[in-house]
C-alpha positions in Angstrom: -35.1 -3.7 -30.6 -35.1 -6.4 -33.3 -32.0 -5.0 -34.9 -30.3 -5.0 -31.5 -31.3 -8.5 -30.7 -30.1 -10.0 -34.0 -26.6 -9.0 -33.0 -26.7 -11.7 -30.3 -27.0 -14.4 -32.9 -24.1 -15.9 -34.8 -24.7 -19.3 -36.5 -27.4 -21.9 -37.1 -27.0 -25.2 -35.3 -25.2 -25.2 -32.0 -21.7 -26.6 -32.4 -18.3 -26.3 -30.7 -15.5 -24.4 -32.3 -14.0 -27.5 -33.8 -16.9 -27.5 -36.3 -17.1 -25.1 -39.2 -19.4 -22.1 -39.1 -19.4 -18.5 -38.1 -18.2 -17.8 -34.6 -20.6 -16.4 -32.1 -20.4 -12.6 -31.7 -19.3 -10.6 -28.7 -22.9 -9.4 -28.3 -24.0 -13.1 -28.1 -21.5 -13.8 -25.4 -22.4 -10.7 -23.4 -26.1 -11.5 -23.6 -25.5 -15.0 -22.3 -23.3 -13.6 -19.5 -25.9 -11.1 -18.4 -28.6 -13.9 -18.3 -26.2 -16.1 -16.4 -25.5 -13.7 -13.5 -28.4 -14.6 -11.4 -30.1 -13.4 -13.6 -29.8 -9.7 -12.6 -33.6 -9.1 -12.2 -34.0 -12.1 -9.9 -31.0 -11.0 -7.9 -32.2 -7.4 -7.7 -35.9 -8.1 -6.9 -35.8 -11.3 -4.9 -32.6 -13.0 -3.8 -30.3 -10.1 -2.8 -32.9 -8.2 -0.7 -34.3 -11.4 0.8 -30.8 -12.4 2.0 -30.2 -9.2 3.9 -31.5 -10.5 7.2 -30.3 -8.4 10.1 -28.1 -6.3 7.8 -30.9 -4.3 6.1 -29.7 -1.1 7.8 -26.4 -1.4 6.0 -27.8 -2.8 2.7 -25.6 -0.7 0.5 -22.4 -1.7 2.3 -23.4 -5.4 2.1 -24.0 -5.2 -1.6 -20.7 -3.4 -2.1 -18.9 -6.0 0.0 -20.5 -8.8 -2.1 -19.2 -7.2 -5.3 -15.7 -6.9 -3.9 -15.6 -10.5 -2.7 -16.8 -11.9 -5.9 -14.2 -10.0 -7.9 -11.6 -12.5 -6.7 -13.2 -15.6 -8.3 -14.0 -13.6 -11.4 -10.3 -12.5 -11.7 -9.2 -16.2 -11.5 -11.7 -17.2 -14.2 -10.5 -14.4 -16.5 -6.8 -15.2 -15.9 -7.5 -18.8 -16.9 -9.6 -17.7 -19.9 -6.8 -15.4 -21.1 -4.9 -18.5 -22.2 -7.4 -21.4 -22.2 -10.7 -20.8 -23.9 -12.6 -23.8 -25.4 -16.0 -25.5 -25.1 -14.8 -27.2 -21.9 -15.0 -24.0 -19.8 -13.9 -24.7 -16.2 -13.0 -28.3 -17.1 -10.4 -27.0 -19.6 -9.0 -24.7 -17.0 -8.5 -27.6 -14.5 -7.1 -29.8 -17.2 -4.5 -27.2 -18.1 -3.5 -26.7 -14.5 -3.7 -30.3 -13.0 -4.2 -32.8 -15.8 -7.1 -34.7 -17.2 -7.8 -36.9 -14.2 -8.4 -34.0 -11.8 -10.3 -32.2 -14.6 -12.7 -35.2 -15.0 -13.5 -35.1 -11.3 -14.2 -31.4 -11.5 -16.4 -31.9 -14.6 -18.3 -34.8 -13.0 -19.2 -32.7 -10.0 -20.2 -29.8 -12.2 -22.4 -31.9 -14.5 -24.1 -33.5 -11.5 -24.7 -30.1 -9.9 -26.3 -28.5 -13.0 -28.2 -31.5 -14.1 -29.9 -31.6 -10.7 -30.4 -27.8 -10.9 -32.3 -28.2 -14.2 -34.5 -30.8 -12.7 -35.6 -29.0 -9.5 -35.6 -25.3 -10.6 -38.8 -25.6 -12.6 -40.6 -26.6 -9.4 -39.2 -23.5 -7.7 -40.5 -21.3 -10.4 -44.0 -22.9 -10.6 -44.7 -23.6 -6.9 -42.7 -20.9 -5.2 -42.2 -17.8 -7.3 -45.2 -17.6 -9.6 -47.9 -18.1 -6.9 -46.7 -14.8 -5.3 -47.2 -13.1 -8.6 -50.4 -14.6 -10.0 -52.4 -16.5 -7.3 -54.6 -18.0 -10.1 -51.5 -19.6 -11.5 -52.1 -22.5 -9.0 -54.7 -23.9 -11.4 -52.1 -24.3 -14.1 -49.1 -25.6 -12.1 -49.1 -29.1 -13.6 -49.2 -27.7 -17.1 -46.4 -25.2 -16.4 -44.3 -27.9 -14.7 -44.2 -29.6 -18.1 -44.4 -26.6 -20.4 -41.2 -24.9 -19.1 -38.9 -27.9 -19.7 -40.5 -28.4 -23.1 -39.9 -24.7 -24.0 -36.2 -24.8 -22.9 -35.5 -28.0 -24.8 -37.3 -26.6 -27.9 -35.1 -23.4 -27.8 -31.9 -25.4 -27.5 -32.8 -28.0 -30.1 -33.7 -25.2 -32.5 -30.0 -24.4 -32.6 -27.4 -22.0 -31.3 -28.8 -19.0 -33.2 -32.2 -19.5 -31.5 -30.6 -20.1 -28.1 -28.5 -16.9 -28.2 -31.4 -14.8 -29.6 -33.5 -15.9 -26.6 -30.7 -15.3 -24.0 -30.1 -11.9 -25.6 -33.7 -11.0 -25.4 -33.9 -12.2 -21.8 -30.8 -10.1 -21.0 -32.2 -7.0 -22.6 -35.6 -7.4 -21.0 -34.1 -8.0 -17.5 -31.9 -4.9 -17.7 -34.8 -2.7 -18.8 -37.1 -3.9 -16.0 -34.4 -3.9 -13.4 -33.4 -0.4 -14.4 -37.0 0.7 -14.1 -37.3 -0.9 -10.7 -34.1 0.9 -9.7 -35.6 4.2 -10.8 -38.8 3.6 -8.8 -36.9 2.5 -5.7 -34.4 5.4 -5.8 -37.2 8.0 -6.5 -39.3 7.0 -3.6 -36.7 5.6 -1.1 -33.7 8.0 -1.2 -30.6 6.1 -0.1 -29.6 6.9 3.4 -26.0 7.5 4.2 -26.2 4.7 6.8 -26.8 2.2 4.0 -23.1 2.4 3.0 -21.8 2.5 6.6 -21.4 -0.1 9.3 -24.8 0.7 10.7 -25.7 -3.0 11.1 -24.0 -5.6 13.3 -20.7 -6.6 11.8 -21.6 -10.3 11.7 -24.9 -9.6 9.9 -23.1 -7.4 7.4 -20.5 -10.0 6.7 -23.1 -12.7 6.3 -25.2 -10.7 3.9 -22.2 -9.7 1.8 -20.9 -13.3 1.7 -24.2 -14.9 0.9 -25.0 -12.3 -1.8 -21.6 -12.8 -3.4 -22.4 -16.5 -3.7 -25.4 -15.6 -5.9 -23.0 -14.5 -8.7 -21.5 -17.9 -9.1 -23.4 -18.9 -12.3 -21.4 -16.2 -14.0 -19.0 -19.0 -15.1 -21.6 -20.4 -17.5 -20.7 -18.2 -20.5 -17.1 -19.6 -20.3 -18.4 -22.7 -22.1 -19.1 -20.6 -25.2 -15.4 -19.8 -25.4 -14.7 -22.4 -28.1 -17.2 -20.7 -30.4 -15.7 -17.1 -30.3 -13.5 -15.5 -32.9 -11.4 -13.7 -30.3 -12.2 -15.6 -27.1 -9.7 -14.1 -24.7 -10.7 -10.5 -25.4 -14.5 -11.3 -25.8 -14.6 -13.2 -22.5 -12.7 -10.5 -20.6 -14.9 -7.7 -21.9 -18.2 -9.5 -22.0 -18.0 -11.2 -18.6 -16.6 -8.0 -16.9 -19.4 -5.8 -18.4 -22.1 -8.3 -17.5 -20.9 -8.5 -13.9 -20.6 -4.7 -13.5 -24.1 -4.1 -15.0 -25.5 -6.8 -12.7 -23.7 -5.3 -9.6 -25.0 -1.8 -10.4 -28.7 -2.8 -10.9 -28.6 -5.0 -7.8 -27.0 -2.4 -5.6 -29.3 0.4 -6.8 -32.4 -1.8 -6.1 -31.2 -3.0 -2.6 -29.3 -0.1 -1.1 -32.4 2.1 -0.7 -34.2 -0.6 1.3 -32.1 0.5 4.3 -34.8 3.1 4.7 -37.6 0.6 4.5 -36.5 -2.8 5.7 -40.1 -4.1 5.8 -39.9 -4.7 2.1 -37.1 -7.3 2.5 -39.6 -9.5 4.3 -42.1 -9.6 1.3 -42.2 -12.8 -0.8 -40.7 -10.9 -3.7 -39.3 -7.6 -2.3 -38.9 -5.9 -5.6 -42.4 -6.6 -6.5 -43.6 -5.2 -3.2 -41.7 -2.0 -3.9 -43.2 -1.8 -7.4 -46.7 -2.4 -6.0 -46.4 0.3 -3.4 -44.9 3.0 -5.6 -45.7 2.2 -9.3 -48.9 0.2 -9.3 -50.1 -3.3 -9.8 -49.2 -3.6 -13.5 -45.5 -2.9 -13.0 -45.4 -5.1 -9.9 -46.7 -8.0 -12.0 -44.1 -7.3 -14.7 -41.4 -7.4 -12.0 -42.7 -10.6 -10.6 -43.1 -12.3 -13.9 -39.6 -11.0 -14.9 -38.1 -12.7 -11.8 -39.6 -16.0 -12.9 -38.4 -15.6 -16.5 -35.0 -14.5 -15.1 -34.6 -17.8 -13.2 -35.7 -19.7 -16.4 -33.1 -17.8 -18.3 -30.4 -19.1 -16.0 -31.7 -22.6 -16.6 -31.3 -22.0 -20.4 -27.7 -20.9 -19.8 -27.0 -24.0 -17.8 -28.5 -26.2 -20.5 -26.2 -24.4 -23.0 -23.1 -24.9 -20.9 -23.9 -28.5 -20.0 -24.2 -29.5 -23.7 -20.8 -28.0 -24.5 -19.1 -29.6 -21.5 -20.6 -33.1 -22.0 -19.7 -33.0 -25.7 -16.1 -32.0 -24.8 -15.5 -34.6 -22.1 -17.1 -37.5 -24.1 -16.2 -36.4 -27.7 -19.9 -37.0 -28.6 -21.4 -34.8 -31.2 -23.1 -31.7 -29.8 -26.5 -32.0 -31.3 -27.3 -35.5 -30.0 -26.1 -34.3 -26.6 -28.5 -31.4 -26.7 -31.4 -33.7 -27.7 -30.5 -36.2 -25.0 -30.4 -33.4 -22.4 -33.8 -32.1 -23.6 -35.3 -35.6 -23.5 -34.1 -36.1 -19.9 -35.4 -32.6 -18.9 -38.8 -33.2 -20.4 -39.3 -36.8 -19.3 -38.3 -36.0 -15.7 -40.9 -33.2 -15.5 -43.9 -35.5 -14.8 -42.0 -37.1 -12.0 -41.6 -33.8 -10.2 -45.4 -33.6 -10.1 -45.6 -36.4 -7.6 -44.3 -34.2 -4.8 -42.6 -31.0 -6.1 -41.7 -29.5 -2.7 -40.1 -32.7 -1.5 -38.2 -33.3 -4.7 -36.9 -29.7 -4.6 -35.7 -30.0 -1.0 -34.2 -33.4 -1.8 -32.2 -32.3 -4.8 -31.0 -28.8 -3.9 -28.5 -29.8 -1.2 -26.5 -32.4 -3.3 -26.6 -30.0 -6.3 -25.1 -27.1 -4.3 -22.5 -29.3 -2.6 -21.4 -30.6 -6.0 -21.3 -27.0 -7.4 -19.1 -25.7 -4.6 -16.8 -28.7 -4.7 -16.4 -28.2 -8.5 -15.5 -24.6 -8.1 -13.2 -25.3 -5.2 -11.1 -27.5 -7.5 -10.9 -24.7 -10.1 -9.6 -22.3 -7.5 -7.3 -24.7 -5.7 -5.3 -25.7 -8.7 -4.9 -22.2 -10.0 -1.4 -21.7 -8.6 -0.2 -24.7 -10.7 -1.6 -23.0 -13.8 0.0 -19.7 -12.9 3.3 -21.4 -12.3 3.2 -23.0 -15.7 2.5 -19.7 -17.3 5.4 -18.1 -15.3 3.1 -15.7 -13.6 4.1 -14.2 -10.2 3.5 -16.6 -7.3 2.4 -14.2 -4.6 -0.6 -12.7 -6.5 -1.6 -16.2 -7.7 -1.6 -17.6 -4.1 -3.3 -14.5 -2.7 -6.2 -14.9 -5.2 -6.3 -18.7 -4.6 -6.6 -18.2 -0.8 -9.5 -15.8 -1.1 -11.3 -17.7 -3.8 -10.9 -21.0 -2.0 -12.3 -19.5 1.2 -15.2 -18.2 -1.0 -16.0 -21.7 -2.2 -15.6 -23.2 1.3 -18.0 -20.6 2.6 -20.5 -21.6 -0.1 -20.1 -25.2 0.9 -20.5 -24.3 4.6 -23.6 -22.2 4.0 -25.1 -25.1 2.0 -24.5 -27.7 4.7 -25.6 -25.3 7.5 -28.9 -24.3 5.8 -29.6 -27.9 4.9 -29.3 -28.9 8.5 -31.7 -26.3 9.8 
Protein backbone atom coordinates (compact mmCIF):
# COMPACT_ATOMS: atom_id res chain seq x y z
CA UNK A 1 0.00 0.00 0.00
CA UNK A 2 2.83 2.45 0.84
CA UNK A 3 4.36 2.02 -2.62
CA UNK A 4 0.97 2.57 -4.20
CA UNK A 5 0.31 5.75 -2.19
CA UNK A 6 3.68 7.33 -2.93
CA UNK A 7 2.66 7.47 -6.56
CA UNK A 8 0.08 10.09 -5.60
CA UNK A 9 2.76 12.55 -4.52
CA UNK A 10 4.72 14.76 -6.84
CA UNK A 11 6.59 17.70 -5.31
CA UNK A 12 7.22 19.35 -1.99
CA UNK A 13 5.60 22.74 -1.32
CA UNK A 14 2.29 23.43 -3.05
CA UNK A 15 2.77 25.78 -6.00
CA UNK A 16 1.03 26.55 -9.27
CA UNK A 17 2.58 25.45 -12.53
CA UNK A 18 4.20 28.83 -13.08
CA UNK A 19 6.67 27.90 -10.29
CA UNK A 20 9.53 25.44 -10.90
CA UNK A 21 9.28 21.90 -9.61
CA UNK A 22 8.18 18.46 -10.66
CA UNK A 23 4.65 18.28 -12.01
CA UNK A 24 2.01 16.32 -10.12
CA UNK A 25 1.49 12.79 -11.35
CA UNK A 26 -1.57 11.32 -12.99
CA UNK A 27 -2.07 9.18 -9.88
CA UNK A 28 -2.09 12.33 -7.75
CA UNK A 29 -4.78 13.86 -9.92
CA UNK A 30 -6.90 10.70 -9.91
CA UNK A 31 -6.64 10.39 -6.13
CA UNK A 32 -7.78 13.99 -5.71
CA UNK A 33 -10.61 13.38 -8.19
CA UNK A 34 -11.87 10.27 -6.38
CA UNK A 35 -11.81 12.11 -3.05
CA UNK A 36 -13.69 15.04 -4.60
CA UNK A 37 -16.61 13.06 -6.01
CA UNK A 38 -18.73 13.17 -2.89
CA UNK A 39 -16.54 11.40 -1.67
CA UNK A 40 -17.68 8.04 -3.02
CA UNK A 41 -18.15 6.35 0.36
CA UNK A 42 -20.28 9.20 1.68
CA UNK A 43 -22.40 9.04 -1.47
CA UNK A 44 -22.76 5.25 -1.41
CA UNK A 45 -23.45 4.85 2.31
CA UNK A 46 -25.32 8.06 3.18
CA UNK A 47 -26.35 10.70 0.66
CA UNK A 48 -27.53 8.66 -2.34
CA UNK A 49 -29.67 6.11 -0.44
CA UNK A 50 -31.05 8.77 1.90
CA UNK A 51 -32.17 10.82 -1.11
CA UNK A 52 -34.26 8.06 -2.70
CA UNK A 53 -37.48 9.01 -0.95
CA UNK A 54 -40.43 7.47 -2.74
CA UNK A 55 -38.20 6.08 -5.50
CA UNK A 56 -36.67 3.25 -3.45
CA UNK A 57 -38.49 0.60 -5.55
CA UNK A 58 -36.59 1.85 -8.61
CA UNK A 59 -33.31 2.62 -6.82
CA UNK A 60 -31.12 1.21 -9.59
CA UNK A 61 -32.89 3.17 -12.31
CA UNK A 62 -32.61 6.36 -10.26
CA UNK A 63 -28.86 5.87 -9.83
CA UNK A 64 -28.41 5.14 -13.54
CA UNK A 65 -30.41 8.25 -14.40
CA UNK A 66 -28.19 10.33 -12.12
CA UNK A 67 -25.08 9.04 -13.88
CA UNK A 68 -26.54 9.83 -17.31
CA UNK A 69 -27.58 13.34 -16.28
CA UNK A 70 -24.26 14.25 -14.70
CA UNK A 71 -22.41 13.08 -17.81
CA UNK A 72 -23.43 16.32 -19.56
CA UNK A 73 -21.78 18.78 -17.12
CA UNK A 74 -18.77 16.47 -17.02
CA UNK A 75 -18.42 16.53 -20.80
CA UNK A 76 -18.49 20.34 -20.79
CA UNK A 77 -15.74 20.47 -18.14
CA UNK A 78 -13.64 18.03 -20.15
CA UNK A 79 -14.15 19.98 -23.39
CA UNK A 80 -12.98 23.16 -21.68
CA UNK A 81 -10.02 21.34 -20.10
CA UNK A 82 -8.90 19.95 -23.45
CA UNK A 83 -7.71 23.45 -24.36
CA UNK A 84 -7.66 25.41 -21.07
CA UNK A 85 -5.92 23.84 -18.09
CA UNK A 86 -4.36 26.05 -15.44
CA UNK A 87 -4.57 26.65 -11.69
CA UNK A 88 -7.67 28.81 -12.22
CA UNK A 89 -9.87 25.81 -13.04
CA UNK A 90 -13.43 26.92 -13.79
CA UNK A 91 -12.41 30.58 -13.61
CA UNK A 92 -9.97 30.03 -16.48
CA UNK A 93 -12.72 28.31 -18.47
CA UNK A 94 -15.03 31.30 -18.14
CA UNK A 95 -12.22 33.76 -18.84
CA UNK A 96 -11.43 31.96 -22.09
CA UNK A 97 -15.10 32.00 -23.08
CA UNK A 98 -16.40 35.37 -21.92
CA UNK A 99 -13.53 37.49 -20.67
CA UNK A 100 -12.04 38.43 -17.32
CA UNK A 101 -14.97 40.45 -15.95
CA UNK A 102 -17.45 37.61 -16.22
CA UNK A 103 -14.79 35.21 -14.97
CA UNK A 104 -14.23 37.34 -11.87
CA UNK A 105 -17.95 37.18 -11.07
CA UNK A 106 -17.86 33.41 -11.45
CA UNK A 107 -14.75 33.12 -9.28
CA UNK A 108 -16.23 35.38 -6.61
CA UNK A 109 -19.34 33.22 -6.34
CA UNK A 110 -17.27 30.03 -6.30
CA UNK A 111 -14.94 31.33 -3.57
CA UNK A 112 -17.86 32.44 -1.39
CA UNK A 113 -19.53 29.07 -1.83
CA UNK A 114 -16.59 26.94 -0.84
CA UNK A 115 -15.32 29.23 1.92
CA UNK A 116 -18.72 28.91 3.58
CA UNK A 117 -18.68 25.15 2.95
CA UNK A 118 -15.37 24.83 4.78
CA UNK A 119 -16.80 26.76 7.72
CA UNK A 120 -20.01 24.81 8.21
CA UNK A 121 -19.11 21.26 7.17
CA UNK A 122 -17.09 20.52 10.31
CA UNK A 123 -20.27 21.06 12.32
CA UNK A 124 -22.08 18.58 10.06
CA UNK A 125 -19.41 15.94 10.65
CA UNK A 126 -19.19 16.46 14.42
CA UNK A 127 -22.82 17.06 15.33
CA UNK A 128 -24.71 15.10 12.68
CA UNK A 129 -22.66 12.24 11.23
CA UNK A 130 -20.41 11.07 14.06
CA UNK A 131 -23.11 10.81 16.79
CA UNK A 132 -24.85 8.17 14.65
CA UNK A 133 -21.59 6.19 14.56
CA UNK A 134 -20.16 6.68 18.05
CA UNK A 135 -22.73 7.98 20.57
CA UNK A 136 -19.96 8.60 23.12
CA UNK A 137 -18.41 11.07 20.66
CA UNK A 138 -20.78 13.72 22.03
CA UNK A 139 -18.41 14.21 24.96
CA UNK A 140 -15.62 15.25 22.58
CA UNK A 141 -17.57 17.40 20.12
CA UNK A 142 -15.98 20.76 21.10
CA UNK A 143 -12.51 19.23 20.76
CA UNK A 144 -13.30 17.70 17.36
CA UNK A 145 -14.87 20.94 16.14
CA UNK A 146 -11.45 22.54 16.51
CA UNK A 147 -9.24 19.52 15.78
CA UNK A 148 -10.64 18.84 12.30
CA UNK A 149 -9.89 22.35 10.90
CA UNK A 150 -6.45 22.24 12.55
CA UNK A 151 -5.73 18.89 10.88
CA UNK A 152 -6.86 20.10 7.46
CA UNK A 153 -4.79 23.28 7.74
CA UNK A 154 -1.78 21.27 8.91
CA UNK A 155 -1.96 18.94 5.92
CA UNK A 156 -2.19 21.80 3.43
CA UNK A 157 0.54 23.88 5.07
CA UNK A 158 2.80 20.81 5.04
CA UNK A 159 2.92 21.17 1.25
CA UNK A 160 1.52 19.71 -1.93
CA UNK A 161 3.21 16.35 -1.48
CA UNK A 162 1.56 15.85 1.92
CA UNK A 163 -1.84 17.02 0.65
CA UNK A 164 -1.78 14.67 -2.33
CA UNK A 165 -0.57 11.74 -0.24
CA UNK A 166 -3.48 12.29 2.14
CA UNK A 167 -6.07 12.61 -0.62
CA UNK A 168 -4.59 9.52 -2.28
CA UNK A 169 -4.86 7.55 0.95
CA UNK A 170 -8.43 8.77 1.45
CA UNK A 171 -9.32 7.77 -2.10
CA UNK A 172 -7.84 4.29 -1.73
CA UNK A 173 -9.45 3.76 1.68
CA UNK A 174 -12.86 4.89 0.49
CA UNK A 175 -12.82 2.61 -2.52
CA UNK A 176 -11.79 -0.39 -0.40
CA UNK A 177 -14.55 0.17 2.19
CA UNK A 178 -17.16 1.07 -0.43
CA UNK A 179 -16.31 -2.05 -2.45
CA UNK A 180 -16.62 -4.16 0.70
CA UNK A 181 -19.98 -2.55 1.45
CA UNK A 182 -21.08 -3.27 -2.12
CA UNK A 183 -20.09 -6.91 -1.66
CA UNK A 184 -22.03 -7.22 1.59
CA UNK A 185 -25.10 -5.52 0.13
CA UNK A 186 -25.13 -7.54 -3.08
CA UNK A 187 -24.53 -10.81 -1.24
CA UNK A 188 -27.45 -10.37 1.15
CA UNK A 189 -29.82 -8.22 -0.93
CA UNK A 190 -29.88 -9.56 -4.51
CA UNK A 191 -30.81 -6.77 -6.88
CA UNK A 192 -34.43 -7.18 -8.00
CA UNK A 193 -35.18 -6.62 -11.67
CA UNK A 194 -37.64 -3.93 -10.61
CA UNK A 195 -34.75 -1.82 -9.27
CA UNK A 196 -33.82 -0.92 -12.86
CA UNK A 197 -37.36 -0.48 -14.15
CA UNK A 198 -39.93 2.25 -13.74
CA UNK A 199 -41.43 0.50 -10.72
CA UNK A 200 -41.71 3.72 -8.70
CA UNK A 201 -43.73 6.85 -9.54
CA UNK A 202 -42.17 8.74 -12.42
CA UNK A 203 -41.99 11.97 -10.43
CA UNK A 204 -40.19 10.28 -7.55
CA UNK A 205 -37.74 8.58 -9.91
CA UNK A 206 -36.97 11.84 -11.70
CA UNK A 207 -36.50 13.66 -8.40
CA UNK A 208 -34.20 10.96 -6.98
CA UNK A 209 -32.12 10.84 -10.17
CA UNK A 210 -31.88 14.61 -10.37
CA UNK A 211 -30.94 15.13 -6.74
CA UNK A 212 -28.40 12.31 -6.81
CA UNK A 213 -26.77 13.78 -9.92
CA UNK A 214 -26.29 17.03 -8.01
CA UNK A 215 -24.16 15.18 -5.46
CA UNK A 216 -21.38 14.73 -8.05
CA UNK A 217 -20.85 18.47 -8.51
CA UNK A 218 -17.66 18.64 -6.41
CA UNK A 219 -16.03 16.63 -9.18
CA UNK A 220 -14.86 19.98 -10.60
CA UNK A 221 -12.40 20.47 -7.72
CA UNK A 222 -9.47 18.55 -9.32
CA UNK A 223 -9.58 20.88 -12.32
CA UNK A 224 -7.70 23.43 -10.21
CA UNK A 225 -4.69 21.09 -10.19
CA UNK A 226 -4.50 21.44 -13.98
CA UNK A 227 -1.69 23.99 -13.86
CA UNK A 228 0.55 21.51 -12.07
CA UNK A 229 0.30 18.56 -14.46
CA UNK A 230 2.83 17.60 -17.13
CA UNK A 231 0.14 16.64 -19.65
CA UNK A 232 -2.96 18.33 -18.26
CA UNK A 233 -5.43 17.68 -21.08
CA UNK A 234 -4.82 13.94 -21.16
CA UNK A 235 -4.45 13.55 -17.39
CA UNK A 236 -7.64 15.46 -16.65
CA UNK A 237 -9.62 13.53 -19.23
CA UNK A 238 -8.44 10.14 -18.02
CA UNK A 239 -8.34 10.87 -14.29
CA UNK A 240 -11.65 12.68 -14.00
CA UNK A 241 -13.49 10.15 -16.16
CA UNK A 242 -12.04 7.19 -14.25
CA UNK A 243 -12.86 8.73 -10.87
CA UNK A 244 -16.42 9.46 -11.93
CA UNK A 245 -16.98 5.95 -13.32
CA UNK A 246 -15.57 4.29 -10.21
CA UNK A 247 -17.76 6.48 -8.00
CA UNK A 248 -20.84 5.75 -10.12
CA UNK A 249 -20.20 2.00 -9.92
CA UNK A 250 -19.71 1.84 -6.15
CA UNK A 251 -22.73 4.08 -5.52
CA UNK A 252 -25.03 2.12 -7.85
CA UNK A 253 -23.88 -1.23 -6.47
CA UNK A 254 -24.59 -0.08 -2.91
CA UNK A 255 -27.94 1.58 -3.58
CA UNK A 256 -29.64 -0.57 -6.26
CA UNK A 257 -30.13 -3.58 -3.93
CA UNK A 258 -31.99 -1.39 -1.45
CA UNK A 259 -35.03 -1.70 -3.71
CA UNK A 260 -35.49 -5.05 -1.94
CA UNK A 261 -35.21 -3.50 1.54
CA UNK A 262 -36.31 0.15 1.46
CA UNK A 263 -36.39 0.38 5.27
CA UNK A 264 -32.59 0.77 5.22
CA UNK A 265 -32.90 4.09 3.37
CA UNK A 266 -34.58 5.60 6.43
CA UNK A 267 -31.66 4.84 8.76
CA UNK A 268 -29.40 7.75 9.87
CA UNK A 269 -26.58 6.23 7.78
CA UNK A 270 -28.14 3.61 5.45
CA UNK A 271 -24.86 1.93 4.52
CA UNK A 272 -23.94 1.57 8.16
CA UNK A 273 -27.33 -0.02 8.90
CA UNK A 274 -26.78 -2.56 6.11
CA UNK A 275 -23.30 -3.34 7.43
CA UNK A 276 -24.59 -3.73 10.99
CA UNK A 277 -27.32 -6.12 9.88
CA UNK A 278 -25.24 -8.36 7.63
CA UNK A 279 -21.55 -7.94 8.57
CA UNK A 280 -21.43 -7.02 12.24
CA UNK A 281 -20.85 -3.99 14.41
CA UNK A 282 -17.14 -3.63 13.66
CA UNK A 283 -17.61 -3.22 9.92
CA UNK A 284 -20.60 -0.94 10.53
CA UNK A 285 -18.44 1.40 12.61
CA UNK A 286 -15.77 1.32 9.88
CA UNK A 287 -18.39 2.38 7.33
CA UNK A 288 -19.73 5.14 9.57
CA UNK A 289 -16.29 6.52 10.37
CA UNK A 290 -15.40 6.22 6.70
CA UNK A 291 -18.37 8.38 5.79
CA UNK A 292 -17.20 11.09 8.20
CA UNK A 293 -13.64 10.92 6.86
CA UNK A 294 -15.01 10.95 3.32
CA UNK A 295 -16.75 14.27 3.97
CA UNK A 296 -13.57 15.66 5.53
CA UNK A 297 -11.70 14.56 2.40
CA UNK A 298 -13.96 16.71 0.25
CA UNK A 299 -13.15 19.62 2.57
CA UNK A 300 -9.44 19.03 1.95
CA UNK A 301 -10.02 18.99 -1.81
CA UNK A 302 -11.95 22.25 -1.53
CA UNK A 303 -9.15 23.84 0.49
CA UNK A 304 -6.71 22.72 -2.22
CA UNK A 305 -8.82 24.18 -5.03
CA UNK A 306 -9.54 27.44 -3.19
CA UNK A 307 -5.84 28.08 -2.64
CA UNK A 308 -5.10 27.67 -6.34
CA UNK A 309 -8.01 29.84 -7.46
CA UNK A 310 -7.33 32.70 -5.03
CA UNK A 311 -3.66 32.68 -5.97
CA UNK A 312 -4.56 32.83 -9.67
CA UNK A 313 -7.14 35.60 -9.38
CA UNK A 314 -5.09 37.81 -7.06
CA UNK A 315 -1.54 36.92 -8.24
CA UNK A 316 -0.62 36.40 -4.58
CA UNK A 317 1.96 33.73 -3.82
CA UNK A 318 0.39 30.35 -3.14
CA UNK A 319 1.93 29.52 0.22
CA UNK A 320 0.71 32.71 2.00
CA UNK A 321 -2.75 32.03 0.57
CA UNK A 322 -2.70 28.50 2.01
CA UNK A 323 -1.61 29.82 5.41
CA UNK A 324 -4.26 32.56 5.37
CA UNK A 325 -7.00 30.06 4.50
CA UNK A 326 -5.79 27.76 7.26
CA UNK A 327 -5.81 30.60 9.77
CA UNK A 328 -9.35 31.58 8.78
CA UNK A 329 -10.52 27.97 9.06
CA UNK A 330 -8.93 27.43 12.48
CA UNK A 331 -9.93 30.81 13.97
CA UNK A 332 -13.54 30.42 12.86
CA UNK A 333 -13.85 26.98 14.49
CA UNK A 334 -14.45 28.30 18.06
CA UNK A 335 -17.20 30.59 16.72
CA UNK A 336 -19.16 27.59 15.45
CA UNK A 337 -19.22 26.20 18.99
CA UNK A 338 -21.65 28.95 19.99
CA UNK A 339 -24.53 27.33 18.12
CA UNK A 340 -23.36 24.72 15.57
CA UNK A 341 -26.82 23.74 14.31
CA UNK A 342 -27.88 27.35 13.73
CA UNK A 343 -24.62 28.30 12.04
CA UNK A 344 -24.88 25.26 9.76
CA UNK A 345 -28.46 26.06 8.73
CA UNK A 346 -27.59 29.74 8.29
CA UNK A 347 -24.58 29.17 6.01
CA UNK A 348 -25.62 26.20 3.87
CA UNK A 349 -28.23 28.06 1.81
CA UNK A 350 -26.05 30.97 0.58
CA UNK A 351 -23.20 28.52 0.02
CA UNK A 352 -25.24 26.30 -2.29
CA UNK A 353 -26.88 29.22 -4.07
CA UNK A 354 -23.44 30.68 -4.83
CA UNK A 355 -22.23 27.25 -5.98
CA UNK A 356 -25.03 26.74 -8.49
CA UNK A 357 -24.80 30.30 -9.79
CA UNK A 358 -21.07 29.85 -10.35
CA UNK A 359 -21.61 26.60 -12.23
CA UNK A 360 -24.46 28.16 -14.20
CA UNK A 361 -22.05 30.76 -15.55
CA UNK A 362 -19.57 28.05 -16.59
CA UNK A 363 -22.25 26.20 -18.56
CA UNK A 364 -24.00 29.26 -19.99
CA UNK A 365 -20.88 30.71 -21.64
CA UNK A 366 -19.73 27.40 -23.10
CA UNK A 367 -21.21 28.06 -26.60
CA UNK A 368 -18.99 31.16 -26.87
CA UNK A 369 -15.96 29.06 -26.01
CA UNK A 370 -16.97 26.39 -28.50
CA UNK A 371 -17.45 29.01 -31.22
CA UNK A 372 -13.98 30.41 -30.60
CA UNK A 373 -12.58 26.92 -30.95
CA UNK A 374 -14.56 26.40 -34.18
CA UNK A 375 -16.46 23.48 -32.66
CA UNK A 376 -19.85 22.51 -34.05
CA UNK A 377 -22.64 24.69 -32.75
CA UNK A 378 -25.43 22.16 -32.38
CA UNK A 379 -23.62 19.79 -29.96
CA UNK A 380 -22.33 22.77 -27.97
CA UNK A 381 -25.80 24.26 -27.58
CA UNK A 382 -27.35 20.88 -26.78
CA UNK A 383 -24.81 20.31 -24.00
CA UNK A 384 -25.34 23.84 -22.72
CA UNK A 385 -29.12 23.53 -22.56
CA UNK A 386 -28.96 20.34 -20.50
CA UNK A 387 -26.13 21.53 -18.24
CA UNK A 388 -27.83 24.88 -17.67
CA UNK A 389 -31.03 23.08 -16.74
CA UNK A 390 -28.96 20.93 -14.38
CA UNK A 391 -27.56 24.01 -12.59
CA UNK A 392 -30.98 25.70 -12.48
CA UNK A 393 -32.42 22.54 -10.96
CA UNK A 394 -29.71 22.58 -8.30
CA UNK A 395 -30.57 26.21 -7.57
CA UNK A 396 -34.29 25.41 -7.40
CA UNK A 397 -33.74 22.46 -5.06
CA UNK A 398 -31.63 24.63 -2.78
CA UNK A 399 -34.23 27.38 -2.56
CA UNK A 400 -37.13 24.95 -2.21
CA UNK A 401 -35.49 22.94 0.57
CA UNK A 402 -34.47 26.11 2.39
CA UNK A 403 -38.05 27.32 2.34
CA UNK A 404 -39.44 24.12 3.91
